[in-house]
C-alpha positions in Angstrom: 14.4 -1.0 13.5 16.4 1.8 14.8 15.3 3.4 18.1 14.2 6.7 16.6 11.7 5.0 14.3 10.7 2.5 17.1 9.6 5.4 19.3 7.3 6.8 16.6 5.5 3.6 15.5 1.8 4.1 15.5 -0.2 1.4 17.2 -1.7 0.1 13.9 1.8 -0.4 12.5 3.1 -2.0 15.7 0.2 -4.5 15.7 0.8 -5.1 11.9 4.4 -5.9 12.6 3.6 -8.1 15.6 0.9 -9.9 13.5 -1.7 -9.2 16.1 -4.3 -7.5 13.7 -7.5 -9.4 12.9 -8.3 -9.9 9.3 -11.4 -7.6 9.4 -9.3 -4.9 11.0 -6.7 -4.9 8.3 -8.9 -3.4 5.6 -7.8 -1.6 2.4 -7.6 1.8 4.2 -5.3 0.4 6.9 -3.2 -1.4 4.2 -2.5 2.0 2.7 -1.9 3.6 6.1 0.7 1.0 7.0 2.3 0.9 3.5 2.6 4.7 3.5 4.3 4.6 7.0 6.8 2.0 5.8 7.6 4.1 2.7 8.0 7.3 4.6 10.3 5.7 7.3 12.3 3.3 5.1 12.2 4.6 1.5 10.9 2.6 -1.5 13.4 -0.2 -1.7 13.7 -1.1 2.0 10.1 -0.1 2.8 8.7 -2.3 0.0 10.9 -5.2 1.0 9.9 -5.0 4.7 6.3 -4.3 4.0 6.0 -7.3 1.6 7.7 -9.6 4.2 5.5 -8.4 7.0 2.2 -8.5 5.1 3.0 -12.0 3.9 3.7 -13.1 7.5 0.5 -11.4 8.7 -1.5 -13.2 6.0 0.0 -16.5 7.0 -0.6 -15.9 10.7 -4.3 -15.2 9.8 -4.5 -18.4 7.8 -4.7 -16.5 4.5 -1.2 -17.0 3.2 -2.7 -17.6 -0.3 -4.1 -14.1 -0.4 -0.7 -12.4 -0.6 -0.1 -11.1 -4.1 3.5 -10.0 -4.9 2.7 -7.9 -8.0 -0.3 -6.1 -6.5 1.6 -5.3 -3.4 4.6 -4.0 -5.3 2.5 -2.0 -7.8 0.5 -0.4 -5.0 3.6 0.5 -3.0 5.0 2.2 -6.1 1.8 4.2 -6.6 1.8 5.2 -2.9 5.5 6.2 -3.2 4.7 8.3 -6.3 1.9 10.1 -4.4 4.1 10.7 -1.4 6.8 12.2 -3.6 4.4 14.5 -5.3 3.4 16.0 -1.9 6.1 15.0 0.6 4.9 17.2 3.4 1.3 16.0 3.4 0.0 14.5 6.7 -2.2 11.5 6.7 -5.5 13.5 6.3 -4.1 15.5 3.4 -2.7 12.3 1.8 -6.1 10.6 2.1 -8.0 13.6 0.8 -5.7 14.1 -2.2 -5.7 10.4 -3.2 -9.2 9.2 -3.3 -8.5 6.9 -6.2 -6.1 4.8 -4.1 -8.8 4.3 -1.5 -11.8 3.9 -3.8 -10.5 2.3 -7.0 -7.1 0.8 -6.4 -8.0 -2.0 -8.8 -8.8 0.5 -11.5 -5.4 2.1 -11.0 -3.7 -1.3 -11.3 -5.7 -2.1 -14.5 -4.3 1.0 -16.1 -0.9 -0.8 -16.0 -1.8 -4.5 -15.9 -4.2 -6.7 -17.8 -6.8 -8.6 -15.7 -5.3 -11.8 -16.9 -1.8 -10.8 -15.7 -3.1 -9.9 -12.3 -5.0 -13.2 -12.1 -2.0 -15.3 -13.0 -0.1 -17.5 -10.5 3.2 -16.0 -11.7 2.0 -12.4 -10.7 0.8 -13.7 -7.4 4.1 -15.3 -6.5 6.5 -12.8 -8.0 6.7 -9.3 -9.2 5.9 -9.0 -12.9 6.3 -6.0 -15.2 3.3 -4.0 -16.2 1.6 -4.9 -19.5 1.0 -1.2 -20.4 3.3 1.8 -20.3 2.9 4.2 -17.4 0.0 6.6 -18.0 -1.4 9.5 -16.1 -3.9 8.6 -13.4 -6.8 10.8 -12.7 -6.7 11.6 -9.1 -8.8 14.2 -7.3 -6.7 16.7 -5.4 -9.4 19.1 -4.3 -10.8 18.4 -0.8 -13.5 19.8 1.3 -13.6 19.5 5.0 -16.6 17.1 4.6 -14.4 14.6 2.6 -11.8 14.4 5.3 -13.4 11.5 7.2 
């Protein structure tokens, strides 16, 4: 990691990289936070590669190496990158507010592109598989009130 990025690494990302997060602490919200940070700082290709490597190592360090899912990780990173690209200047709060579906129904978003059988397969768990269905338009809420910015 270059020095400019190293100096700007949030504590959550640093602990993720050092594999010092507890399993309960690394919830879905924090998955998205860290993934978004990787994508913003490294771009899709390098960010996805580094994130997948680091999340796999964290899962193994926590004794949950079997929980890593290559296809789900890759598909969610692509979704997050699309959302970043649609509003590149959004800070974390604005990103969260405008992408409730990523936080509340990520599985539903995945099922728009993949069958449940594909996602449950060992092949999809071990390697990145292509979606079963063509890309559609997801229904995301982009209207936020101050009350929803928790």
